[in-house]
C-alpha positions, 0 to 999 in steps of 0.5 A, a space after each residue: 565574876 567581872 573577870 569572867 564577864 570580861 573574857 566572855 565579852 572579848 570572845 563575843 567581840 571577836 566572833 561578832 565584832 561591834 558595829 561601827 558608828 557609821 552615823 557618827 562617821 558620816 556626820 563628821 564628813 557632812 560637818 566638814 562639807 558644810 564648813 568647807 562651803 562656808 569658807 567657799 562662800 567667803 572666798 567668793 566674797 573676798 577672793 582672798 588667797 589665804 581663804 583659797 588655801 583653806 578650801 584646799 586644806 579642808 579638801 585634803 582633810 575630807 580625803 582623810 575622812 573619806 579613806 578612813 570611812 571606806 576602810 571602816 566600811 570594808 572591815 565592818 562585820 555588820 552595818 546599820 544600813 545597806 552597805 552600798 548606800 553607805 559607800 555612796 554616802 561617803 563618796 558623794 559627800 566627799 564630791 561636794 568638797 572636791 568640787 569646792 577645791 577644783 573651783 579654786 584651781 580653776 579660778 587660779 588657773 584661768 586668772 579669774 576673780 570671783 564675781 557676783 554670779 559666782 557668789 550667788 552660786 556658792 551661796 546656793 551650794 552652801 545652802 544645799 550642803 547645810 541641808 545635807 548636813 541636817 538630813 544626815 544628822 537626823 538619820 539615827 533618831 528620826 530618819 523619816 524627817 530627813 526626807 525634807 532635807 533631801 528634798 532641799 538638797 535637790 531643790 538647791 540644784 534647781 536653784 543653782 541651775 537658774 543662777 547659772 543661766 542668769 550668769 550666762 545671760 548677762 555674760 553673753 548679753 548682746 548689748 554688753 558685747 556691743 558696748 564693749 566693742 564700740 568702746 574698744 574702737 573709740 579707744 583705738 583698741 587693737 583686735 588683739 585686745 578685743 580677742 582678749 576680752 572675749 577670752 575673759 568672757 569664756 574663762 568666766 563661763 568655764 567657772 560658772 559651768 564648773 559650779 553648775 556641775 558642782 550642784 549636780 554632784 550635790 543633787 546626787 548626794 541628796 538622792 543618796 540621802 533620799 534612798 537611805 531615808 526610804 529604806 530605813 524609815 
């Protein structure tokens, strides 16, 4: 009897393959994104090269998970939610980790050290990634409650925009620039040194802008979560 049932099960599985656990697969991705943002914040606190390397390594791990999930999606006979939404979830979660890695690259390429504004932006991004993690964790059991988390993700983008504007305001504050110019003149600094100071300012601005763009990507991930909640609740 058991042998017969096993044979029937194999036939059924071939005709109607079992649905992959997309909730579990997505949760692996969002867990990694959340952990990567913890390391991202640590980098902005310390500027440590080893921590920067950990961010890059986690981004590579994220690429592996993304490609695996896309492969499972392409081969799936059935899905628990809209196939396009699963694709968007896979790719937007991955974008969060990608932007953490590219921030590391910008810091290194421009020779910048993290400052208090970068730390503030990183903390907002981490909070948004945590809200994204919490929201996806609820989809399989209580999807309607994940809407609050989707809203929190999008709120993080607005908070990041405020932090970005504050960083720019202080970076380009006229009083600071004037004081720096007077100091350079008093110390006999050359025009070349003055230009180097201006270049340093714009290098920092590039990193701030990149982190602001990361918040935009995070908001898109929140919008995907919202769309899924609306459809399956």
